[in-house]
Structures are given as C-alpha cells and as structure tokens.
C-alpha positions in Angstrom: 4.2 -12.8 -20.0 3.5 -15.1 -23.1 2.5 -12.6 -26.5 -1.4 -14.6 -26.4 -1.6 -13.0 -23.4 -0.3 -9.9 -23.8 -2.0 -9.3 -27.2 -5.2 -9.5 -25.0 -4.0 -7.2 -22.0 -3.6 -5.1 -24.8 -6.8 -5.6 -26.6 -8.5 -4.8 -23.1 -7.0 -1.7 -22.1 -7.6 -0.4 -25.2 -11.5 -1.0 -24.3 -11.1 0.2 -20.9 -13.2 3.4 -20.1 -12.1 6.3 -17.6 -14.6 5.0 -14.6 -15.8 8.2 -13.4 -15.9 8.6 -9.2 -19.2 7.8 -7.5 -19.0 7.7 -3.9 -17.4 9.9 -1.2 -16.0 9.0 2.1 -12.7 10.0 4.2 -12.8 14.0 2.5 -12.1 12.7 -0.8 -14.4 11.0 -3.7 -13.5 7.8 -5.2 -15.3 5.0 -7.6 -16.5 2.0 -5.6 -16.4 -1.2 -6.5 -19.2 -1.5 -7.8 -19.2 1.5 -9.9 -15.9 -0.7 -11.4 -17.0 -4.2 -11.9 -20.3 -2.8 -13.7 -17.6 -0.3 -15.7 -15.5 -3.4 -16.8 -17.1 -6.6 -16.5 -18.1 -6.9 -19.5 -15.0 -6.2 -21.7 -13.0 -8.6 -19.4 -16.0 -11.4 -19.9 -16.1 -10.9 -23.8 -12.3 -10.6 -23.6 -12.2 -14.6 -21.8 -11.1 -13.4 -18.6 -12.2 -14.3 -15.5 -11.5 -12.8 -12.1 -11.1 -14.3 -8.7 -10.5 -12.7 -5.2 -8.8 -14.7 -2.5 -9.1 -13.7 1.0 -5.8 -15.2 2.9 -4.2 -14.3 6.2 -1.9 -12.5 3.6 -3.8 -10.1 2.4 -6.2 -9.9 -0.9 -4.7 -11.9 -4.1 -6.9 -11.1 -6.9 -6.4 -13.6 -10.3 -7.0 -12.2 -13.5 -7.2 -15.7 -15.7 -7.3 -16.4 -19.3 -6.9 -19.3 -21.0 -3.7 -18.4 -22.3 -1.9 -17.1 -18.7 -2.8 -15.5 -15.7 -2.5 -12.4 -14.2 -2.6 -11.5 -10.3 -1.8 -8.5 -7.7 -2.0 -9.1 -3.8 -2.2 -6.5 -1.5 -0.9 -7.4 2.4 -3.5 -6.6 5.4 -2.6 -3.7 6.9 -4.1 -3.6 9.6 -4.2 -6.4 12.7 -6.9 -6.3 15.1 -9.3 -4.7 13.3 -13.2 -4.7 13.5 -15.1 -7.4 11.1 -16.3 -4.4 9.7 -13.5 -2.6 8.9 -12.0 -6.0 7.7 -14.4 -5.9 5.4 -14.1 -2.0 4.0 -10.3 -2.8 3.6 -10.9 -6.2 1.7 -13.2 -4.5 -0.7 -10.5 -1.1 -1.2 -7.9 -4.1 -1.6 -10.2 -5.7 -4.5 -10.7 -2.4 -6.2 -6.9 -1.9 -5.9 -6.3 -5.3 -7.1 -8.0 -4.7 -10.6 -6.7 -1.1 -10.9 -3.2 -2.3 -10.9 -4.1 -6.0 -13.4 -5.8 -3.9 -16.0 -4.2 -0.3 -15.7 -7.5 1.1 -15.2 -7.7 5.0 -14.6 -10.2 6.7 -12.3 -11.6 10.3 -13.1 -9.2 13.2 -11.2 -7.2 10.5 -9.4 -3.8 12.9 -9.6 -5.8 15.2 -8.0 -7.0 13.1 -5.0 -3.5 12.7 -4.3 -2.3 16.7 -4.6 -5.1 17.1 -2.1 -4.1 14.5 0.7 -0.2 15.2 0.0 -0.3 18.1 2.3 -2.8 16.7 4.7 -1.9 15.3 7.8 -1.5 11.7 8.3 -4.7 10.1 10.4 -4.3 6.8 11.3 -7.1 5.2 12.8 -4.8 2.9 14.3 -1.6 3.1 16.0 1.7 2.2 13.5 3.7 -0.7 14.8 7.1 -1.0 13.6 7.4 -4.8 12.7 9.9 -6.3 14.3 13.1 -7.8 12.8 15.3 -10.4 14.4 18.6 -12.8 13.3 17.9 -16.4 14.0 20.4 -16.2 16.6 18.1 -13.5 18.5 14.9 -14.9 17.5 16.6 -18.0 18.9 17.2 -16.2 22.3 13.7 -14.7 22.3 11.8 -18.1 21.9 13.8 -19.3 24.6 12.5 -16.5 27.5 9.3 -17.1 26.0 9.7 -21.1 27.2 11.1 -19.8 31.3 8.1 -21.1 33.5 6.6 -18.1 35.5 
C-alpha cells in the first residue's frame, strides 16, 4: 500500500464511529447493511472513496477505490444451489463484512455476540460437504471414467 493511500485510510479510520446494532435475527442483534452504509458513506465520500461491490461466481468482492489506489476484500460463496432469496441474503451479508474488513469498522457489542454463540451447537441450514481434492493423475482418471459410455 502506498503512503498516500495509507494516510487517507488513517484519516478515515479516525473519523469512523462505533456503529450501533439495529436489527435482530438468527438469535442475535446486528447492524444491517443500510445502517452500516448510512454510518460511513459521508466519511468515505468526503475522503474521496468510491465503493464498488462485484458479485461473481467466486463470491462477493468489495473494492474501495481512491485516486491514490484501491483496497479490496473478497469473501467466497459458501452455499451451493441456494434459493435466490438465500443468495441475496448471503450477498448482503458479505457486502457488510467486506466493508468492515476494509475500513476496520467496529460494531457495538460485537465481542459479546461471539461469546454468546461460542457454546451454542452449530445448526447448518445446508449440509456441509468436504471439497474433493485430487492430484492431476486422479483427476485424469476420474475424467476418463466420466467419458465411458453407459
């Protein structure tokens, strides 16, 4: 990161408020994306940042562009075959977390949330499947099996 961009980022972070929670769901309270955006957009604009969210097959990438350079954060999708409404919720969640990662946003009581859910059993909406990792030889063999006429 160049010094000019670092200086602007230091200024932005010094101006950032602690963001209060305004929404509830999934057994905890959180700051939703509109609340986060309303809390930071004036600070970002006055310091020359433009925010771009790209939704790709990989996940959600947020780019904070500035004339001195850019900062970005990418969170890969975790749910395959989800309904559009579920994908929309995941995209919104990742936009919020990407902004938090880029600008070191502090959400009021965030550490309390982690302590509450740490001991709670994990409830998965979708079954977890371990990714298949193959060597090139194993991949070639698997591909050859797929091409055998039935």
